[in-house]
N, C-alpha and C positions, 0 to 999 in steps of 0.2 A: 400752695400744690396746684398744679394745674392738669387736666387730662385732654389729650387729644388725640384722635386716631389711634388709640391703643398705646401711646407713648407716655411715659410717666418722666417728669423731670423734678429731681430731688437733689437740691444743693448743687445744682449745675452739672449732675451726673445724669446722663440719658440711658434710661432702661427700657428693654423691649420685652413684650411677652413672648415666649417661644411658641411656635406652633405645636400641634399635638403628635410629635414624632414619637417613633419608638424608643421606649426607655426615657424620654424626656419630656413627654407631654406635659403643659401647663407649667413648666420651669421658667423662670427669668433668665435671660442671657443679655450680655452687653452688646449694643450695637456694634457690630465689627467695625464700622467706621469711628466709632468712639472708643474702642477698647485696644486698639493698637493693631499693628499689621502682623501677619502669620506666613505661612509658607506657601499657600496656594491650595489648602485642603488635601495634601498627600503626604500623611506620615509625619509632619514637622512638630515643634514643640514651641508654643507661644509664651509659656512663662508668666501667666496671670499672677497678678499680686494678691495676696491673703484677703484683702478687701474685696475684690473682685470674684472670687470663687463662687460665693453663693448666688451670683447672677448667672454663672456659666451653665452650659448645657451637659447633661449626664451622658455617659457612654450609651451609645444606641440612638441618641438624638441627631437631627440633621444639623449639618455644619458647611460654612462655606470656606473657614480657615481654621488652622490650629487653635487662634486665639479665641473662638467660640466656645472651645470645650474645656470642662473642667480638668479633664486628662492631660490637656495640650496636645493631644493626636487628633487629627481630622484626616481619615483615609476613605476613599470612595465616597465622600459626601456625607460619611457618618462619624460622629465622635467615638473613638476607638479608645479600649482601656490600654493600648499599647501601640508601639510604632509598628507600622504594617506595611512596610516598603519593600518586603522580599518578593521574590519571583514566586507567581502563582499563589499569592496570599490575597486576602480580602477581608474587610471589616462588614461586608455586607450580605456575606452568604446566608441564606434564608436558614433560620433555626437558631444561627449564632450572632445577631445583629450586635454590633459594639464590641465583639470579641475578635481578634485577628485569627483567621482559620484558613486553612489549605483550600484553595479552589477544588471543587469537584473534578472528577476525572471527564475530560472532553470539554470542559469549558477554558476559557482564558479572556476574561473580561478586561483586562488591562493590556491584552496584545503583547504579553511578555515573550511569547513562544513563536517565531517566524516559522513558516513551513520550508524546511530544506530540500524537500523534493523526495521522493522514493528512492531516486538513485542513490542518493546520499546515505540511506538509512538513518539518517539524522532525526532532528525534530520534524514532528508531523504537524505541527501548528496548534497543539493543545496541550493542556497540564496533565499529569499523570496521578493527581490526588494526594502527592507526598509533598508538594512544594517544589516541585521541579517540572520541567519541560518533558512531555511524552516522546518517546522515539517509536519510529516505524517498527511494528510488530514482527515477530520472528515468522517467516515465510512470505512476506512480502517480496515480490519480484523487484530487484534492483537492476537487474540487468537481462534483457529478453533473449529467448533463443535465437540462436543464428546457425547457419550453414554454409560452409566453404568447401568446394571442390566436392569431396565425398565424405566429409566429416561434420557431424553436426554437435554444436555445444549447446546443452540445455542451459535453462534460464538459471541464473543465480539467484539467491534468495537472501533477506536481510537475516541476522542472526538474533536480532532483538537487543542487541547492546551497541548498536551503531555502526556495525561493519557488514558489508556486502560479501557474502561467502563466496568459495571457488566453485566456478561451474564445471561439471563433468562434461564428458565428450564421448561420443561413440562413432564408429566408422557405419556409412550408409550401406556397407556390403557391396553389392554388385551395381549399385545404382549412384548416380550422381545427385547433388543437390538440386532443389527446384529453382524456378527461374526467380521467385521471390526472396530466395535466399535464407529462408527461415526453418527449413526442414528439409529431409530427405525425399527424394521421389519414391513412389510406391508402385510406379509403372513407368514404361516407355514409351515414346512414340518413334524414336529413332536410335541408331547407335550411338549417338552423341549422349544420350541420356545414360548410356551405360559406362562402368569404369573399365579403363583400359581398352575402349574401343569394341567392346564385347558385343556380340550379335543381340540385336533387339527383336524377339521372335515372340509373336502373339501377345505384345505389350509386356513381355518378360526380359529381364537381362540375365546374363550368366547362362549356368546350365538350363536347358530347356525342360518343360514341364512335358508330361505323358503326352503323346499326341502330335508333338511338335516334329517338324522334319528335321531329319538328322543325318549325317554322312559317318559318324564313328560314334563309339559307346561313349566317349569323353565328352560329346555333345549334349548328353542327357543327364539330368539330375540324378536318374535311377541307375546310370550306368549301362543301360541296355538300349542298344539302338537296333531294330529289327525291321526286315524286309516285310512289307504287307502288299496284298494284292488288291488293286482298284478293281473292283465290279459295279458295274451299273452306277458309275460317278459316286460310290461310296468306299471307304476304306473298310475292308473287311479285317474283323478281329481276329485273324488266325495268321500265325507267322509262316512265311514261305520256306519249304525244307531246303530247297536249292535255287539258286538264281537261274531259271531257264532262259533269261533274257526275252522273256516276253512283255509286250507292252502292256502298260497298267501297273507294274511293279514300283512300289515305293519304300523309302525307309522313314520310320516313325520312331520316337521314342516311346518305350514300353514302361508302364509303372513297376512291373516285375517280369521276369523272364517266365515266358510260356511254353508249355511241352509243345514240340513240333508235331505239326499234323500235317498229312497230304492236302495239297490243293484239291477241290472238286471241282 
């Protein structure tokens, strides 16, 4: 018998001492080159003979092929107690080295789960902790808000089960959609910003707010269009009893009808 570089040769059988791996430290294992071929270290069974078992690595020890392990299973570089080729499973999860375990939530060491993109509401690129790929969560926006003509379609969201929900929609009321096409206008610059060509007055479409110029009651949100006397360049907040045809009289929308008072 001779000893060289940690290798023992006994009756023509080459035996190497295993390194100090978790669960298999200090044990002997057959040199993979002499023990026969395995499956490449991912869940295969090498079928060692009875005479070789005592020289193989226990579960939890490091391996290169299934032929290195007593169990005949090598997964994730670790001798495993069972086949561990399932989706989102591993034999190298901390705290469970050597035992096939579901990968924790958010991890994906083997890249089993591609990211299908939020628009699909499908797989999000990680594991869900139960041995399956995680899906985009409920509430994830799968279709953004949009606006066309004078109708806004609100954002659609994932239901958490792989489907994109139906978007709700609303009218923009008196306003058209904004230039970017993602929401309603909140004010106007010209009549083109208003539905049906309604007048844009003081940045507002549709019925006019109090104080805006008017020609009839229907022009005003309040339903009151009253004559006002212009004095010293200011609109006097007193309704004119009768139209005397005098210069400086204008019509303005009132917030409410005021009692008539004589012009002074």
